Every structure is written in structure tokens, then in C-alpha cells.
N, C-alpha and C positions, 0 to 999 in steps of 0.2 A: 387344592390346598396342600402345601408340603406336609408330608408325614414325618414327624420327628422320630429320631432314633431314641429308644429308651435305654439308658445306661444304668445297669444294675450292679451293685456290689454284693456278692454272696460271701457271707462270713460263716464258714462251716468247716469244722475240723474232721468230719467223717468223709472219707474219700468216696464211699459208696453212695451216701446221700448227695454229695456234690455231683457225682456222675448222673444220678437219677434226675436231678434238677436241670442239668445240662440237656438231657434227652427231652425233658418236658419243654424247654425253651426251643429246641430244634423243631418240635412239632407245632409250637404256637407261632406259626408264620404269618398270622394276620397283622403282626406288628414287626418293626425292625428292632431286634433285641441285640444288645451287646452286654456281655457279662464279664466282670473281673472276679476271680475267686481268691480269697485269702483265708487262712486257717486260724488266725489269732486276733483278739480284740485290738491289740496295739497296732497291728498291721492295718486293720480296718480304719482306725482313727487317723493314722498317718496318711493313708491313701485318700481319705475323705477330706482331709485338710488341704490338700494340694489344690491351688486355685479356688479355695473356698473362702468362707467369711473371715478367716484369720487375717486375710489381707485387706479386709474392708473395715470401714468405720462401724462402730457398734450400732449406729442408728440405721444402717442400711439393711434391707431385706434382700436375701439372695433370690433372684429369679431362676426359673428352671434352666434357662440358657446359660446362666453364670455358674451353676453347680457342675461339678465333675460327674456326679451320679444323681440320677433322678430318684433312686430308691435303694434302700439297703434291706436285704434279707438276712436277718440276724439270728443265728443259733444261740440259745441261752447257755449252752454248756460248751465252753471253750477251754483250751489248755491254760489260759491266763485269766479266766473269769468264769464264775458259775452263777446261774440263776438270774434273778431280777437285777442284781448288781451289774450284770453285763449291759443290760439296757440302760440303766441309770448312768453308768460311766460313759457309754457312747453318746447318749443324748446330752450329757453335760459338756462333752468335748465337741460334738458336732450337732447343734440344735436345729440346723436348717434343712436337713435331709430327712424325708419321711422313712419310717422304719416299719417293716413287717416282721414280726417275731416268728421264728421257727422253733418247734420243740417236739420232742417225742412223747410228751405228757399231755393227755387229754384231761386237763384240769381247769374247770370253769373259774375257780377262784384265782388261779394264776393268770388266766386270760384277762380277767377283769382288772387285776393289779397291773398287768402289762399295759393295758389300755389307759389306765389312770396315770401311768408313768410316761405316757406320750407315744406309745406304739399306735400305728394306724390300724393294724390288724394282727391276728394271732392264728397261725396255721399249724395244725398237727400233721406231722410228716406222713404218718400211716394213712391219713384220710385225704391226702392231697391229690387233686386231679388237675388236668390241664385247665379246665374251665374255672375251677376254684382259684388256682394260682393267678391266672390271667386277670380274673375279676378283682382279686385282692390287690394286685399291683396297680391296675388302672384306677380303682377307687381310692387307693392310698395316695397316688399322685394327684388326683383331682382334689381330694380333701386338703392335701398339703397346699396346693395352689390357692384354694379358697381361703385357707387360714392365713397364708402370706398376704393375699389381697386385703383381707380384713385388718391385718396388722398395719399394712401400709396406709389403709384408709383411716385407721385409728390414729396413726402417727401424724398424718396430714391434718386431721381434725384437731388433734392436741396442739400442734404447732400453730394452726390458724387461731385457735382460742387464745393461746399464749400471746400471739401477736396482737390480737384484738384487745386483750386486757392491757398489754403494754401501751398500745395507742390510746386507749381510754384514759390510762393513767397520765400519759404525756399531755393529752388534751386538758385534763383537769389541772395538772400542774401549770400548763401554759396559761390557762385562763386566770389562775390564782396569781401567777407571777406577773402577767401583764397588768392585771387589775391593781396589784400592789405597786409595781414599778412606775406605772403611768400616773397613778394618783398624785404622787408628790409633785412632779413637775407641772402637771395640769393645775393643781391647786396654787402653785407658785405663780403660774401665768395668769390665772384668773384674779388672784389677789392683786398682782402688780397692775394688771389692766384696769381693775376697779379703782385703784388709787390714782392712776394716771388720768382716768376718765373724769372722776368726780372731784379730784383735788389738784388738778394740774396747775391751776392758777396760784395755789399756795406753796407749790414745790420750788425749791431752788434748782438751778441747773445741775448741781452735783447730785441731789437726791433723785432728780428725774433720770439722769444717766444711770444711777444705781439701779433703778427699777427696770430700765431697758436692758441692762446687763443681766439682771436676774431672768428676764424673759428669754434672752438669747441663750443663756446657760441651760435653762429648762428645755428649750427647743433642741439644743445640741444633745442633751441627755436622752431625749426621746428618739432622736435620729440615730444615735449610737445603739440604742436598744433595738430599733427596727433593723439596723444593719446586721446586728448579731443574729436576729431571728431569720432574716433573709439568707445570710451566709449558712446558717445551720440547715435551713430547708434545702439549700442546694446540695449539701453533703448527704442529707437523708435521701434525696431523689437521685443521687449519683450523677448530678449535673455539674459538680465542681470539678474542673479539669486541672490536671497537673501539667504545667508548662515550664519545664526547666530551660534556663538560659545560662550562658557563661557568666559567672559572678565572682567578684573579688570579695571574699567573706570578711576580711579584715576591714576593708573600706565600708562595706555594708553595715557591719555592726557598729563601727565608729560613728557613721552618719546617723544611724538610728538612735544611738546613745545621745548624740547632740540634740536631736529633735525632742526626745523624751525628757532630757534635762531641762530644755527650755520650757516645756509644759509643766514640769515639776516645780520650777522656780527655785527659790533658795531653801525650801523646806526639806528637800532631800538631795543627797549627792549620789550620782550614778557613776561608778568607776568601771571602765572597760579595760580588759587586759587580753593580750593575744600571745599564744605560744605555738610554735610549729614552723614549718618551712613553706609548704605550698599553701597559698591562700585562694587558689582558683578552684571553683566548684561548679558543677551543673546542678542548679537548684531553682525552684520557683520563687522569685523575689517577693511576689505578693503574698504567698503562703508563709514565707519566712517572716515577713513584716507582721502578719497576723499572729504568728506564734509568739514572737518576742515582745511585741507591743502588749499583748495580753499578759504575758508572764511578768514583765517589768512593771506594768501598771498595777498588777496584783500585789507585787512586792512593795510598791509605794503605798498603795491603798491600806495595806494591813501592817504598816510599820509606823512607829512614832515619828513625830517631826524631828528634823535635824539628824536623821539616821542616814546610813549609807547603804546603797544597793550595789552589789558586785555582779558584773556581767563579764564572764570569762569565756574565751574560745580557745580550744586546743585542736589543732589539725595534725593528725598522726595516723599512720597505718591505714590510709584511705578513708578515714573517718573524721568527721567534724563533731567535736563534743562541746556543746554549749552548756553553760551553767549559770543560773540566776540565783543569787543568795541574798537573803535579807536577815535582819535581826529583829523581826516583828513578833506578832503575837503567837505565831506557830499554829499548828493544826492538831486538834485532839487525835489520838491514835485511833479511836473508834470511827472517825470520819475519813481517814486517809484512803481506805480501800474504795470509797464511793465517790470521791471527789470528781472523777471523770464522767460520772453519770449526768445526764441532762437535767438541769434545774437544781441539782443538789448543791447545797452550801453547808459549810462547816457549822457546827452547833455553837461556836463561840464568836461569830461575827457580829452579834448584837444588832445595832441599828445601822451599821455600815451598809450602804446600798450595793446591790449586785443582783444579777439575774441567775447565776448558776449555769450560764452558758459558756463562759470563757474557756474553761479547761476542756469542756467537751469539744469545742471548736479546735483548740490547740491540738488535742489528741488526734483528731481527724486529719489535720494538716500534716502532722508528723507521720501518720500512717501513709498518706499519699506520697511521702518521700521515702517510704520503706524504711523508716527509722523507728526508734522507740523512745519512750519518755518514762522517767522514774522520779519519784518525789521522796525527799527525806525531810522530816519535820519533827520538832519537839515543841510542845506548847510552852509559851513563855520564853523560848530561846530563839526560834527562827525557822526558816524554811529554805531548802535548796531544791531546785528543780533542774534535772539533768536531761538534756535532749541530745541524742546521738543520731546523726544522719550520715549516710554514705556521701563522700565527696563527689562521686560520679554516679 
């Protein structure tokens, strides 16, 4: 098994004490020692921060191989710091490296306070021997590694519990949503089928067609819900692929507007406008269709009859900026930060049907394009959703 070199930082302003410690290290040849000596606390902090946790995310625990030093021997009396404040300041600045305190005072109370402040051990200089120093260093490093492993285990456990709670909440919301959203079309189908079965001979052709249309609409509603759920499950399982192709954005948006206008009938007007020079882009047409079908359908759903929906596209500075604007009911301010969460719906939607999945899906499609989405809304005034995507 490879023997690791032990890297030690000695923080000691006394030249004679530093010289003594160097001699002790020379005699302790059962390990590979490397020592850096500094005389001030500020120098120790700067040296320890190089290649240290300041370059890592706060959630990461430094392993021994990642740290520059395995251990710090810290004198409590330095030119720029005295007493326990020396230890406190160093630990606050560099919490990931174990510390063994050096002092000229054989003070049991001070030793206990130092341990309480995070020191791994406390050595009195006059009582120091090779065996005592080596044992203190080895035990301090081992204890530090154990503490780091416990922290890592605790963090993994915490994240696992949080994920489990999130999944349980999603499951509960999913069951509630499916139960609610499927009940209405299923009731519609059952009622229509009962009428057609038991009263078919009494119905005119017009009324019979009316009930068949209701069944067809209810089936389409359930299929749309299933499509949303399947689409979302693909994104959650990272199975949704981004497949960009060369696309004329102006033509795409114009054709989509025509299709959605046909579905909306005469109850709403959708106006598309374009500004810019280049209309060519490398984007995923299916994902774009999902994004703007959802956004424009939402604008129609939450706007009064005979209102106008504006769909604008601006291509500039290698970016495509899409904007969908309505003059509908708007979104309460308290709901706006949560609208992209799965199954969340604004508090003012009332009996208007919806799953709370649409904007979640939109956001994931935008992210697959390395773009971003923002929403501006005022209750009773209307809503604007802005999607910005790179052209290439």
C-alpha cells in the first residue's frame, strides 16, 4: 500500500521552537514528512486557502488528497493574534484542515477550551516528545478523516431524505391531480354513453351527434393529459433528447399561429409579429412546438372571449426572443415564483381545468435549448412570458 506524504503547516513565530520541531520531524522517519513554516496567522490562512475549499462549492467536503495540508500545528501566541482568538480565526477561515494547538502554557482549562473550539489536540511545548508529537499528528488526521466521512454520510442521508420527501409529495400531488382531471371527462363519457344506450331511439341525429362529440372531446382531453404526463416523465428520467435542425423561425411561428388560431376559432385573435434580420436557427422543432403551444394555449385559456393574444419574435445578437402576451386574468404575485413547479396552479384559476404540468414542461424544453424563461404578470391586467433562446 502506498504511503502518503504528510504535509504539515507549522505556524510558529519563535525561531528556536520552530528549529526544535524541525529536528523532531527529522527523527520521526517512520512517516514521510513535509513541513512549511510561517510566522503569522495571516500567512497561515493564505497558505491554507490555496487549492482549498474556497475554490469549491460549500456543500463539498475536502478529502485529504484535495487539501494542501493534512494538519496545522498552531501556536496561540503570534505577532498578529493572541490566545484562543488565534484558533477561532483560523478555524473560521479554514474549517477543513485539522489543527493541533501548540502553547507554552500547561493550562487544563485552556486546553479544554481549545478542544471545544475545534482543535484536535493540545500540546505543551516543554512536554513535547517525538512519540507524543507523532501520535498527536496521526490521531488528529485520523479523527479529521472520520469527521469528514461522517459529514459526507450525513449530507448524503439528508439529500436522500429530501429527495424521498419530494418524490412522496409528487406522488401525492399526481394522484390528486389525476383523480381530479380524469373524473370530469370520465363522467362526461359515462353520461353520454348512458343516454345513447338507453335513449338512442328518442334522439334526433343532431342530438346524437352532439353526445358523440362530447365523448370525443372527453377522450381527447384525457389523451392530452396522458401526453403531458409521459412527456414530463421523459424529462425527469433524462430520456428527452434535444435534436436541433436547421429551422426558419419566422415560418415556424407563422404556421404555428395559423394552427392555434384555427383551434381557437373566432373567440380569440392571435397576432404574430417578427423583427430582425436572420430567421435561420438550429433548434429542436418538436420542443419549440411544445413550448409555444403551451404558452399560447394558456394565454387563450385564461383570457376573456374576443380578446387578442400577441406572439412576437425578435432575432438579434445571436438570440431569438419570443414573447407571448395576453390581457387575461393575470397571476397573483404570491404565485408567480412557484408557477414552474410541478402540479402548481395559480390561486385564482377557479374552475378552469388544468394540470399544473404545462409550465414545468415548458421550462424543461427551454433549458434543453440552453435558454431562459421569465414571466411578468399583474392580476386583472394580463401576463407576458418571455423566452430567450440562442439561435445556434
